N, C-alpha and C positions, 0 to 999 in steps of 0.2 A: 641420616642420623645413626650414630653407632649405638647398638643395643647395649643395655647394661650388662656387666659381667655376670656370668652364671655362678651361683653359689656351689659349694662343694659338698654340702650335706643336705639331705632331704628332710623337711619337717613332716610330722604326721598330718594327714588330712584333717581339715577343720570340720566341725560338726555340720555346718551348713553345706559342706560339699559331699557328705556321705549319701544323701538321698537324691542326687542328680542335680538339684539346684537349677540355675539358669544356664543358658548356653553362652559360650564365650567365643569371641572372634579368634580364629587361628590363622586363616589365610585370606589375603585380599583378593578381589576379583582379578587383578593383574597376575597374581601368583597362580591362581587356578587356571587362567588362560595359558600361561607358560607351561604348566604341567600337562594340560590336555593336548596342546599343540605338539609339544615335544614327544609325548607318548604316541600320538598319531603318526608323526614322522618316523620315529624310531621303530614303531611297530611295523609300518609299511616297509621300512628298510630291512628289518629282520625277516619278514615274510617273503619279500622278493628275493632275499639271499637264499632262503631255504628252497625256493622254487628254482633257483639257478644251480644249486649244489646237490640237491636230492633228486635222483633220476625219476622216482615215482611221481614226485610233485611236478617236475619239469614236463613229463609226459602228460600229466593231467591238465596242467595250465596251458602249455604250448606258448606260442607268441613270444619266443625268447627275446627278440629285440625290444619289444615293449617292456618286458620284465626288467631287462638290463637298464633301460632308460629310467624306469621308476626307481630302481635301486640306486642308480647314480645320483639322481636329483634329490631323492629323500635323504640320502647320506650327506650330501653337501648342505642341505637346508636344515638338518637337525639342530645344529648349534644356533640357528638364527633366532628362535623364540627367546632363548636366554639372553642373547645379545640385545635384542629389542627391549627385553624386560628390565634392562639396567636403568631405564628411565624411571622405574618404580622405586620409591624410597623403601617400601616394605620388602620388596624383593632384594634390594641391596643389603638391608638389615639382616635378612635371613641368610644371605650368602656369608655375611660376617660371622653369624652364629655357626654356620656349617664349617667355617674355616678355623674355629677355635676348638681345641682339644685340651680339656682340663683334667684335674685329678679325679673328678666324679666320672668322667668318661672312661678312664682306665679302670675304675672300680666297676663300672657297668660291664666292661668287656670281660673282666675276671669272673664276674658272676655269670655272664653268658657262657663262658667256656666251661664253668662248673655246672651249667644247667640249673643254676639257682634262680628261681623265679620270684623270690620274695621281693616285694616292692622296695623295702628299705635297703636292699642290696643292689638295687638298680636305679640310683639317682640319675635323673636326666633333666636337661633344660628343655627348650622348645624342640630340640632334636636329640635323640639319644645317640650313643656312640656308633651303633650299627648303622643308623641313618646317615651319619656323617661320613663313615667309611664308604657306604654305597654311593653317596653323592659325589665324593671325590673320585672314586673309581670310574663311575659312568662319565664324569666330565673329562677325565684324562683319556679314557678309552675312545670316546667320540672324537676327540681331536686327533688321536693316533689313527683311527679308522679313516677320518677325512683326509689326512695327509697321505697315508698309504694308498687310499683309493684314488687320489689325484695322480699319483705316480703310475698307477695301473691304467687310468683313464686316458691320460695324455702321455703316450709312450715316448714322445720326444723330450720330456722333461729331464730324464736321467738315463744313464747307461743301463745295459741289460742286467748286470749284476745287482744294481739297486732295485730294479723292477722285480727281479726274482725274489729278493729279500722282502720287498714290500708285500708281494703276494703271500709269502709264507706268514708274515706277521698278521696281515689282514685276515687270512683264513682262520688261523688259530685264535686270534683275539675275538673274531666274530662268534666262534663257538663258546668262548668264555663269557662273552656278553649275553648270549642266549641263556646260558645256565643261570647267571646272576639275575637276569630279568625274570626268569621263572621263579626264583626265590623271592624276589620283590613282589611279584603278583600273588604268590602264595601267602606272604605275610599280610598283604592287603585284604585278601579274601578272608583271612582269619580274624580280622578286626573291623567289624562293620562301622564302628564309630570313627575310626581313622578314615575310612572311605567317605563317610558322610562329611567329615571335616574338609576333605579335598573337593567334594562335590558342592557343598553349600557354603563353605568357609567357616562354619561354626561347629563347635563340639560341646558335649556336656561338660559342665564344670567338674563334676565328680571324676569323669574319665581323664580330664586334663590333670587334676590333682593326683590321680593314681599313677598315670603313665609318664607325666612330665611335671613332677612336683616343683622343681626349681624354677621352671618357666612360670608357672602360675603364681608362685610366691613373689617373684619379681614383678609380674604384671599387676597383681593385686596391690602391691606397695606403690607402684607408679600411679595406679588409678586413685588411690587414697591421697597421694600428694597433689593430684590435679583437681580434687574436689575443693 
């Protein structure tokens, strides 16, 4: 089911949402499983890469052949949870939301660049503009890493010049992914309610109205129509 279009202006929070109210569903069990499995695979891939490229970690861990095997297979398997998750209607709906970039997202980005944290200047649907950019970047980067990794793994697939170029792209993109992942983890650590939403699937209504007002407005309207 295609999610409803997100509005471009954020309404003020309603009185019933100021004091916390009830908790609302944000992520389905399938979406939480996809996130956790992908995080585990990607984390193992990044850690094994660090053990291969940083001499201090390489000496500490040892067993280079085992680390190489872990790195190769976790890299190949990282896209698998998202592919399997396509059977989930909720996951497909959220992918559609992540793929939409509207006027309110551009407004959110301008406010972020100005370091303007006023809620009225950062309207957001279920996902804000920063989360959409992060999701798009990680999805593309994982595919590029898988492709370049295959060229490095199976040396007979391409000529030497291709494998050399693949190694260059793979190494520098890995560094960029590591930096972006640290930023993502930092944002998560700074927002306990967002972490609780990913852990349990539900968030406080007041938090949703403050951080993602356009999403809650549309969801509340849909719930009223279903009654």
